[in-house]
PyMOL Python script that loads the backbone (N, CA, C, O; Angstrom):
from pymol import cmd

cmd.read_pdbstr("""\
ATOM      1  N   MET A   1     -95.209  88.143 -28.635  1.00  0.00           N
ATOM      2  CA  MET A   1     -94.508  88.425 -27.407  1.00  0.00           C
ATOM      3  C   MET A   1     -94.818  87.336 -26.386  1.00  0.00           C
ATOM      4  O   MET A   1     -95.974  86.950 -26.211  1.00  0.00           O
ATOM      5  N   LYS A   2     -93.789  86.847 -25.721  1.00  0.00           N
ATOM      6  CA  LYS A   2     -93.944  85.767 -24.757  1.00  0.00           C
ATOM      7  C   LYS A   2     -94.498  86.310 -23.433  1.00  0.00           C
ATOM      8  O   LYS A   2     -93.960  87.259 -22.863  1.00  0.00           O
ATOM      9  N   LYS A   3     -95.566  85.698 -22.965  1.00  0.00           N
ATOM     10  CA  LYS A   3     -96.155  86.091 -21.696  1.00  0.00           C
ATOM     11  C   LYS A   3     -95.522  85.270 -20.583  1.00  0.00           C
ATOM     12  O   LYS A   3     -95.513  84.040 -20.634  1.00  0.00           O
ATOM     13  N   GLU A   4     -95.000  85.951 -19.588  1.00  0.00           N
ATOM     14  CA  GLU A   4     -94.386  85.252 -18.459  1.00  0.00           C
ATOM     15  C   GLU A   4     -95.426  85.049 -17.372  1.00  0.00           C
ATOM     16  O   GLU A   4     -96.229  85.935 -17.083  1.00  0.00           O
ATOM     17  N   SER A   5     -95.396  83.867 -16.776  1.00  0.00           N
ATOM     18  CA  SER A   5     -96.321  83.611 -15.679  1.00  0.00           C
ATOM     19  C   SER A   5     -95.797  84.275 -14.412  1.00  0.00           C
ATOM     20  O   SER A   5     -94.587  84.385 -14.213  1.00  0.00           O
ATOM     21  N   SER A   6     -96.702  84.708 -13.572  1.00  0.00           N
ATOM     22  CA  SER A   6     -96.282  85.373 -12.342  1.00  0.00           C
ATOM     23  C   SER A   6     -96.085  84.341 -11.244  1.00  0.00           C
ATOM     24  O   SER A   6     -96.848  83.384 -11.114  1.00  0.00           O
ATOM     25  N   HIS A   7     -95.057  84.560 -10.473  1.00  0.00           N
ATOM     26  CA  HIS A   7     -94.743  83.706  -9.332  1.00  0.00           C
ATOM     27  C   HIS A   7     -94.711  84.590  -8.102  1.00  0.00           C
ATOM     28  O   HIS A   7     -94.079  85.647  -8.102  1.00  0.00           O
ATOM     29  N   ARG A   8     -95.383  84.163  -7.069  1.00  0.00           N
ATOM     30  CA  ARG A   8     -95.404  84.928  -5.828  1.00  0.00           C
ATOM     31  C   ARG A   8     -94.702  84.165  -4.735  1.00  0.00           C
ATOM     32  O   ARG A   8     -94.812  82.944  -4.624  1.00  0.00           O
ATOM     33  N   THR A   9     -93.984  84.908  -3.939  1.00  0.00           N
ATOM     34  CA  THR A   9     -93.345  84.371  -2.757  1.00  0.00           C
ATOM     35  C   THR A   9     -93.792  85.220  -1.583  1.00  0.00           C
ATOM     36  O   THR A   9     -93.551  86.427  -1.561  1.00  0.00           O
ATOM     37  N   ASN A  10     -94.439  84.604  -0.613  1.00  0.00           N
ATOM     38  CA  ASN A  10     -94.903  85.321   0.569  1.00  0.00           C
ATOM     39  C   ASN A  10     -93.882  85.156   1.681  1.00  0.00           C
ATOM     40  O   ASN A  10     -93.540  84.038   2.066  1.00  0.00           O
ATOM     41  N   VAL A  11     -93.397  86.288   2.195  1.00  0.00           N
ATOM     42  CA  VAL A  11     -92.412  86.251   3.266  1.00  0.00           C
ATOM     43  C   VAL A  11     -92.842  87.166   4.400  1.00  0.00           C
ATOM     44  O   VAL A  11     -93.584  88.129   4.202  1.00  0.00           O
ATOM     45  N   MET A  12     -92.361  86.843   5.587  1.00  0.00           N
ATOM     46  CA  MET A  12     -92.547  87.702   6.747  1.00  0.00           C
ATOM     47  C   MET A  12     -91.149  88.118   7.212  1.00  0.00           C
ATOM     48  O   MET A  12     -90.305  87.269   7.500  1.00  0.00           O
ATOM     49  N   VAL A  13     -90.916  89.413   7.282  1.00  0.00           N
ATOM     50  CA  VAL A  13     -89.624  89.940   7.694  1.00  0.00           C
ATOM     51  C   VAL A  13     -89.749  90.463   9.115  1.00  0.00           C
ATOM     52  O   VAL A  13     -90.648  91.244   9.427  1.00  0.00           O
ATOM     53  N   GLN A  14     -88.841  90.025   9.966  1.00  0.00           N
ATOM     54  CA  GLN A  14     -88.833  90.470  11.356  1.00  0.00           C
ATOM     55  C   GLN A  14     -87.504  91.174  11.611  1.00  0.00           C
ATOM     56  O   GLN A  14     -86.448  90.541  11.591  1.00  0.00           O
ATOM     57  N   ILE A  15     -87.557  92.486  11.852  1.00  0.00           N
ATOM     58  CA  ILE A  15     -86.367  93.266  12.149  1.00  0.00           C
ATOM     59  C   ILE A  15     -86.130  93.174  13.658  1.00  0.00           C
ATOM     60  O   ILE A  15     -86.968  93.600  14.453  1.00  0.00           O
ATOM     61  N   LEU A  16     -84.996  92.621  14.036  1.00  0.00           N
ATOM     62  CA  LEU A  16     -84.701  92.425  15.453  1.00  0.00           C
ATOM     63  C   LEU A  16     -83.787  93.504  16.016  1.00  0.00           C
ATOM     64  O   LEU A  16     -83.839  93.807  17.208  1.00  0.00           O
ATOM     65  N   ASP A  17     -82.942  94.089  15.155  1.00  0.00           N
ATOM     66  CA  ASP A  17     -81.964  95.062  15.623  1.00  0.00           C
ATOM     67  C   ASP A  17     -81.477  95.900  14.447  1.00  0.00           C
ATOM     68  O   ASP A  17     -81.642  95.513  13.290  1.00  0.00           O
ATOM     69  N   THR A  18     -80.887  97.028  14.745  1.00  0.00           N
ATOM     70  CA  THR A  18     -80.211  97.828  13.728  1.00  0.00           C
ATOM     71  C   THR A  18     -78.821  98.168  14.246  1.00  0.00           C
ATOM     72  O   THR A  18     -78.666  98.678  15.355  1.00  0.00           O
ATOM     73  N   GLN A  19     -77.819  97.880  13.432  1.00  0.00           N
ATOM     74  CA  GLN A  19     -76.433  98.209  13.750  1.00  0.00           C
ATOM     75  C   GLN A  19     -75.752  98.638  12.471  1.00  0.00           C
ATOM     76  O   GLN A  19     -76.055  98.126  11.393  1.00  0.00           O
ATOM     77  N   HIS A  20     -74.834  99.577  12.590  1.00  0.00           N
ATOM     78  CA  HIS A  20     -74.064 100.046  11.434  1.00  0.00           C
ATOM     79  C   HIS A  20     -74.992 100.511  10.314  1.00  0.00           C
ATOM     80  O   HIS A  20     -74.730 100.255   9.139  1.00  0.00           O
ATOM     81  N   ALA A  21     -76.065 101.189  10.677  1.00  0.00           N
ATOM     82  CA  ALA A  21     -77.031 101.777   9.734  1.00  0.00           C
ATOM     83  C   ALA A  21     -77.697 100.752   8.827  1.00  0.00           C
ATOM     84  O   ALA A  21     -78.028 101.069   7.684  1.00  0.00           O
ATOM     85  N   THR A  22     -77.899  99.537   9.309  1.00  0.00           N
ATOM     86  CA  THR A  22     -78.619  98.523   8.525  1.00  0.00           C
ATOM     87  C   THR A  22     -79.384  97.600   9.468  1.00  0.00           C
ATOM     88  O   THR A  22     -79.242  97.690  10.687  1.00  0.00           O
ATOM     89  N   TRP A  23     -80.186  96.724   8.901  1.00  0.00           N
ATOM     90  CA  TRP A  23     -81.063  95.850   9.674  1.00  0.00           C
ATOM     91  C   TRP A  23     -80.452  94.484   9.916  1.00  0.00           C
ATOM     92  O   TRP A  23     -79.668  93.988   9.107  1.00  0.00           O
ATOM     93  N   GLN A  24     -80.819  93.882  11.040  1.00  0.00           N
ATOM     94  CA  GLN A  24     -80.556  92.480  11.320  1.00  0.00           C
ATOM     95  C   GLN A  24     -81.875  91.861  11.766  1.00  0.00           C
ATOM     96  O   GLN A  24     -82.660  92.490  12.475  1.00  0.00           O
ATOM     97  N   GLY A  25     -82.110  90.619  11.340  1.00  0.00           N
ATOM     98  CA  GLY A  25     -83.357  89.973  11.723  1.00  0.00           C
ATOM     99  C   GLY A  25     -83.536  88.636  11.054  1.00  0.00           C
ATOM    100  O   GLY A  25     -82.565  87.963  10.706  1.00  0.00           O
ATOM    101  N   THR A  26     -84.789  88.253  10.874  1.00  0.00           N
ATOM    102  CA  THR A  26     -85.112  86.975  10.250  1.00  0.00           C
ATOM    103  C   THR A  26     -86.148  87.185   9.155  1.00  0.00           C
ATOM    104  O   THR A  26     -86.951  88.117   9.202  1.00  0.00           O
ATOM    105  N   VAL A  27     -86.111  86.306   8.180  1.00  0.00           N
ATOM    106  CA  VAL A  27     -87.126  86.277   7.134  1.00  0.00           C
ATOM    107  C   VAL A  27     -87.696  84.861   7.124  1.00  0.00           C
ATOM    108  O   VAL A  27     -86.948  83.883   7.135  1.00  0.00           O
ATOM    109  N   THR A  28     -89.022  84.756   7.102  1.00  0.00           N
ATOM    110  CA  THR A  28     -89.705  83.467   7.096  1.00  0.00           C
ATOM    111  C   THR A  28     -90.564  83.379   5.850  1.00  0.00           C
ATOM    112  O   THR A  28     -91.369  84.272   5.583  1.00  0.00           O
ATOM    113  N   TRP A  29     -90.401  82.311   5.088  1.00  0.00           N
ATOM    114  CA  TRP A  29     -91.234  82.071   3.912  1.00  0.00           C
ATOM    115  C   TRP A  29     -92.518  81.436   4.407  1.00  0.00           C
ATOM    116  O   TRP A  29     -92.498  80.355   4.995  1.00  0.00           O
ATOM    117  N   ILE A  30     -93.627  82.104   4.171  1.00  0.00           N
ATOM    118  CA  ILE A  30     -94.931  81.676   4.688  1.00  0.00           C
ATOM    119  C   ILE A  30     -95.340  80.326   4.104  1.00  0.00           C
ATOM    120  O   ILE A  30     -95.849  79.470   4.827  1.00  0.00           O
ATOM    121  N   ASP A  31     -95.120  80.127   2.802  1.00  0.00           N
ATOM    122  CA  ASP A  31     -95.566  78.911   2.124  1.00  0.00           C
ATOM    123  C   ASP A  31     -94.830  77.658   2.586  1.00  0.00           C
ATOM    124  O   ASP A  31     -95.427  76.586   2.683  1.00  0.00           O
ATOM    125  N   THR A  32     -93.530  77.790   2.871  1.00  0.00           N
ATOM    126  CA  THR A  32     -92.727  76.605   3.183  1.00  0.00           C
ATOM    127  C   THR A  32     -92.307  76.511   4.643  1.00  0.00           C
ATOM    128  O   THR A  32     -91.927  75.436   5.108  1.00  0.00           O
ATOM    129  N   GLY A  33     -92.370  77.628   5.375  1.00  0.00           N
ATOM    130  CA  GLY A  33     -91.937  77.635   6.759  1.00  0.00           C
ATOM    131  C   GLY A  33     -90.430  77.814   6.925  1.00  0.00           C
ATOM    132  O   GLY A  33     -89.926  77.828   8.047  1.00  0.00           O
ATOM    133  N   ARG A  34     -89.718  77.951   5.821  1.00  0.00           N
ATOM    134  CA  ARG A  34     -88.260  78.143   5.864  1.00  0.00           C
ATOM    135  C   ARG A  34     -87.965  79.456   6.576  1.00  0.00           C
ATOM    136  O   ARG A  34     -88.645  80.457   6.354  1.00  0.00           O
ATOM    137  N   LYS A  35     -86.940  79.445   7.440  1.00  0.00           N
ATOM    138  CA  LYS A  35     -86.586  80.635   8.201  1.00  0.00           C
ATOM    139  C   LYS A  35     -85.083  80.854   8.102  1.00  0.00           C
ATOM    140  O   LYS A  35     -84.302  79.931   8.335  1.00  0.00           O
ATOM    141  N   GLU A  36     -84.678  82.069   7.757  1.00  0.00           N
ATOM    142  CA  GLU A  36     -83.262  82.416   7.609  1.00  0.00           C
ATOM    143  C   GLU A  36     -82.997  83.717   8.353  1.00  0.00           C
ATOM    144  O   GLU A  36     -83.854  84.599   8.410  1.00  0.00           O
ATOM    145  N   SER A  37     -81.812  83.827   8.918  1.00  0.00           N
ATOM    146  CA  SER A  37     -81.376  85.072   9.543  1.00  0.00           C
ATOM    147  C   SER A  37     -80.601  85.895   8.528  1.00  0.00           C
ATOM    148  O   SER A  37     -79.980  85.349   7.616  1.00  0.00           O
ATOM    149  N   PHE A  38     -80.640  87.212   8.694  1.00  0.00           N
ATOM    150  CA  PHE A  38     -79.847  88.084   7.842  1.00  0.00           C
ATOM    151  C   PHE A  38     -79.164  89.136   8.710  1.00  0.00           C
ATOM    152  O   PHE A  38     -79.651  89.493   9.782  1.00  0.00           O
ATOM    153  N   ARG A  39     -78.020  89.625   8.221  1.00  0.00           N
ATOM    154  CA  ARG A  39     -77.221  90.587   8.970  1.00  0.00           C
ATOM    155  C   ARG A  39     -77.215  91.977   8.344  1.00  0.00           C
ATOM    156  O   ARG A  39     -76.641  92.909   8.907  1.00  0.00           O
ATOM    157  N   SER A  40     -77.845  92.121   7.191  1.00  0.00           N
ATOM    158  CA  SER A  40     -77.918  93.433   6.542  1.00  0.00           C
ATOM    159  C   SER A  40     -79.112  93.454   5.594  1.00  0.00           C
ATOM    160  O   SER A  40     -79.647  92.411   5.220  1.00  0.00           O
ATOM    161  N   ALA A  41     -79.514  94.653   5.216  1.00  0.00           N
ATOM    162  CA  ALA A  41     -80.622  94.784   4.270  1.00  0.00           C
ATOM    163  C   ALA A  41     -80.256  94.151   2.928  1.00  0.00           C
ATOM    164  O   ALA A  41     -81.108  93.549   2.274  1.00  0.00           O
ATOM    165  N   LEU A  42     -79.005  94.284   2.518  1.00  0.00           N
ATOM    166  CA  LEU A  42     -78.568  93.674   1.267  1.00  0.00           C
ATOM    167  C   LEU A  42     -78.661  92.150   1.345  1.00  0.00           C
ATOM    168  O   LEU A  42     -79.095  91.507   0.389  1.00  0.00           O
ATOM    169  N   GLU A  43     -78.261  91.577   2.463  1.00  0.00           N
ATOM    170  CA  GLU A  43     -78.373  90.126   2.634  1.00  0.00           C
ATOM    171  C   GLU A  43     -79.832  89.684   2.611  1.00  0.00           C
ATOM    172  O   GLU A  43     -80.144  88.628   2.061  1.00  0.00           O
ATOM    173  N   LEU A  44     -80.729  90.471   3.198  1.00  0.00           N
ATOM    174  CA  LEU A  44     -82.163  90.189   3.150  1.00  0.00           C
ATOM    175  C   LEU A  44     -82.648  90.140   1.706  1.00  0.00           C
ATOM    176  O   LEU A  44     -83.340  89.200   1.313  1.00  0.00           O
ATOM    177  N   LEU A  45     -82.291  91.143   0.921  1.00  0.00           N
ATOM    178  CA  LEU A  45     -82.702  91.176  -0.483  1.00  0.00           C
ATOM    179  C   LEU A  45     -82.149  89.988  -1.258  1.00  0.00           C
ATOM    180  O   LEU A  45     -82.848  89.420  -2.097  1.00  0.00           O
ATOM    181  N   ARG A  46     -80.912  89.607  -0.992  1.00  0.00           N
ATOM    182  CA  ARG A  46     -80.321  88.451  -1.675  1.00  0.00           C
ATOM    183  C   ARG A  46     -81.030  87.149  -1.306  1.00  0.00           C
ATOM    184  O   ARG A  46     -81.227  86.287  -2.163  1.00  0.00           O
ATOM    185  N   LEU A  47     -81.412  87.000  -0.044  1.00  0.00           N
ATOM    186  CA  LEU A  47     -82.149  85.805   0.379  1.00  0.00           C
ATOM    187  C   LEU A  47     -83.494  85.708  -0.343  1.00  0.00           C
ATOM    188  O   LEU A  47     -83.854  84.653  -0.865  1.00  0.00           O
ATOM    189  N   ILE A  48     -84.220  86.805  -0.365  1.00  0.00           N
ATOM    190  CA  ILE A  48     -85.527  86.810  -1.013  1.00  0.00           C
ATOM    191  C   ILE A  48     -85.381  86.572  -2.513  1.00  0.00           C
ATOM    192  O   ILE A  48     -86.162  85.825  -3.101  1.00  0.00           O
ATOM    193  N   ASP A  49     -84.386  87.203  -3.133  1.00  0.00           N
ATOM    194  CA  ASP A  49     -84.156  87.041  -4.564  1.00  0.00           C
ATOM    195  C   ASP A  49     -83.788  85.595  -4.902  1.00  0.00           C
ATOM    196  O   ASP A  49     -84.283  85.046  -5.886  1.00  0.00           O
ATOM    197  N   SER A  50     -82.930  84.978  -4.101  1.00  0.00           N
ATOM    198  CA  SER A  50     -82.535  83.590  -4.379  1.00  0.00           C
ATOM    199  C   SER A  50     -83.707  82.632  -4.224  1.00  0.00           C
ATOM    200  O   SER A  50     -83.816  81.663  -4.976  1.00  0.00           O
ATOM    201  N   ALA A  51     -84.579  82.886  -3.266  1.00  0.00           N
ATOM    202  CA  ALA A  51     -85.757  82.040  -3.086  1.00  0.00           C
ATOM    203  C   ALA A  51     -86.721  82.206  -4.253  1.00  0.00           C
ATOM    204  O   ALA A  51     -87.310  81.230  -4.717  1.00  0.00           O
ATOM    205  N   GLN A  52     -86.884  83.439  -4.729  1.00  0.00           N
ATOM    206  CA  GLN A  52     -87.764  83.696  -5.873  1.00  0.00           C
ATOM    207  C   GLN A  52     -87.211  83.010  -7.117  1.00  0.00           C
ATOM    208  O   GLN A  52     -87.965  82.400  -7.874  1.00  0.00           O
ATOM    209  N   LEU A  53     -85.905  83.104  -7.333  1.00  0.00           N
ATOM    210  CA  LEU A  53     -85.269  82.462  -8.484  1.00  0.00           C
ATOM    211  C   LEU A  53     -85.423  80.942  -8.413  1.00  0.00           C
ATOM    212  O   LEU A  53     -85.697  80.300  -9.428  1.00  0.00           O
ATOM    213  N   ALA A  54     -85.249  80.364  -7.226  1.00  0.00           N
ATOM    214  CA  ALA A  54     -85.400  78.918  -7.058  1.00  0.00           C
ATOM    215  C   ALA A  54     -86.830  78.479  -7.348  1.00  0.00           C
ATOM    216  O   ALA A  54     -87.054  77.426  -7.945  1.00  0.00           O
ATOM    217  N   GLN A  55     -87.799  79.292  -6.921  1.00  0.00           N
ATOM    218  CA  GLN A  55     -89.206  78.962  -7.171  1.00  0.00           C
ATOM    219  C   GLN A  55     -89.514  79.011  -8.663  1.00  0.00           C
ATOM    220  O   GLN A  55     -90.218  78.142  -9.178  1.00  0.00           O
ATOM    221  N   GLN A  56     -88.995  80.016  -9.360  1.00  0.00           N
ATOM    222  CA  GLN A  56     -89.226  80.125 -10.795  1.00  0.00           C
ATOM    223  C   GLN A  56     -88.575  78.973 -11.543  1.00  0.00           C
ATOM    224  O   GLN A  56     -89.154  78.446 -12.492  1.00  0.00           O
ATOM    225  N   THR A  57     -87.379  78.579 -11.129  1.00  0.00           N
ATOM    226  CA  THR A  57     -86.678  77.465 -11.759  1.00  0.00           C
ATOM    227  C   THR A  57     -87.451  76.163 -11.559  1.00  0.00           C
ATOM    228  O   THR A  57     -87.602  75.374 -12.492  1.00  0.00           O
ATOM    229  N   ALA A  58     -87.935  75.944 -10.344  1.00  0.00           N
ATOM    230  CA  ALA A  58     -88.698  74.731 -10.055  1.00  0.00           C
ATOM    231  C   ALA A  58     -90.003  74.698 -10.851  1.00  0.00           C
ATOM    232  O   ALA A  58     -90.426  73.636 -11.309  1.00  0.00           O
ATOM    233  N   ALA A  59     -90.635  75.853 -11.016  1.00  0.00           N
ATOM    234  CA  ALA A  59     -91.899  75.908 -11.742  1.00  0.00           C
ATOM    235  C   ALA A  59     -91.713  75.692 -13.239  1.00  0.00           C
ATOM    236  O   ALA A  59     -92.619  75.194 -13.907  1.00  0.00           O
ATOM    237  N   SER A  60     -90.557  76.057 -13.769  1.00  0.00           N
ATOM    238  CA  SER A  60     -90.343  75.931 -15.206  1.00  0.00           C
ATOM    239  C   SER A  60     -89.726  74.596 -15.610  1.00  0.00           C
ATOM    240  O   SER A  60     -89.723  74.264 -16.795  1.00  0.00           O
ATOM    241  N   SER A  61     -89.201  73.816 -14.656  1.00  0.00           N
ATOM    242  CA  SER A  61     -88.616  72.519 -14.998  1.00  0.00           C
ATOM    243  C   SER A  61     -89.733  71.486 -15.196  1.00  0.00           C
ATOM    244  O   SER A  61     -90.760  71.542 -14.521  1.00  0.00           O
ATOM    245  N   PRO A  62     -89.525  70.541 -16.130  1.00  0.00           N
ATOM    246  CA  PRO A  62     -90.550  69.530 -16.389  1.00  0.00           C
ATOM    247  C   PRO A  62     -90.718  68.587 -15.193  1.00  0.00           C
ATOM    248  O   PRO A  62     -89.756  68.284 -14.488  1.00  0.00           O
ATOM    249  N   ALA A  63     -91.917  68.142 -14.984  1.00  0.00           N
ATOM    250  CA  ALA A  63     -92.210  67.221 -13.889  1.00  0.00           C
ATOM    251  C   ALA A  63     -91.675  65.830 -14.217  1.00  0.00           C
ATOM    252  O   ALA A  63     -91.695  65.401 -15.370  1.00  0.00           O
ATOM    253  N   ASP A  64     -91.197  65.133 -13.185  1.00  0.00           N
ATOM    254  CA  ASP A  64     -90.725  63.761 -13.350  1.00  0.00           C
ATOM    255  C   ASP A  64     -91.911  62.846 -13.557  1.00  0.00           C
ATOM    256  O   ASP A  64     -92.981  63.029 -12.976  1.00  0.00           O
ATOM    257  N   GLY A  65     -91.689  61.858 -14.403  1.00  0.00           N
ATOM    258  CA  GLY A  65     -92.805  60.932 -14.537  1.00  0.00           C
ATOM    259  C   GLY A  65     -92.829  60.336 -15.812  1.00  0.00           C
ATOM    260  O   GLY A  65     -93.709  59.524 -16.097  1.00  0.00           O
TER     261      GLY A  65
END
""", "prot")
cmd.dss("prot")
cmd.show_as("cartoon", "prot")
cmd.util.cbc("prot")
cmd.orient("prot")
């Protein structure tokens, strides 16, 4: 069985407002300082998921050299 390595992404979520029964705010990636705004909880989850996927892709690609 193939063992997958664990990848962690540390984020800080700041909820600034709630409208239409969902959240609006910002998410900041602690490791990189990247900051994105989101307009719904679903958009927040998609942002975090895309960043996690990008990190896993970068970690699994061979290094240049």
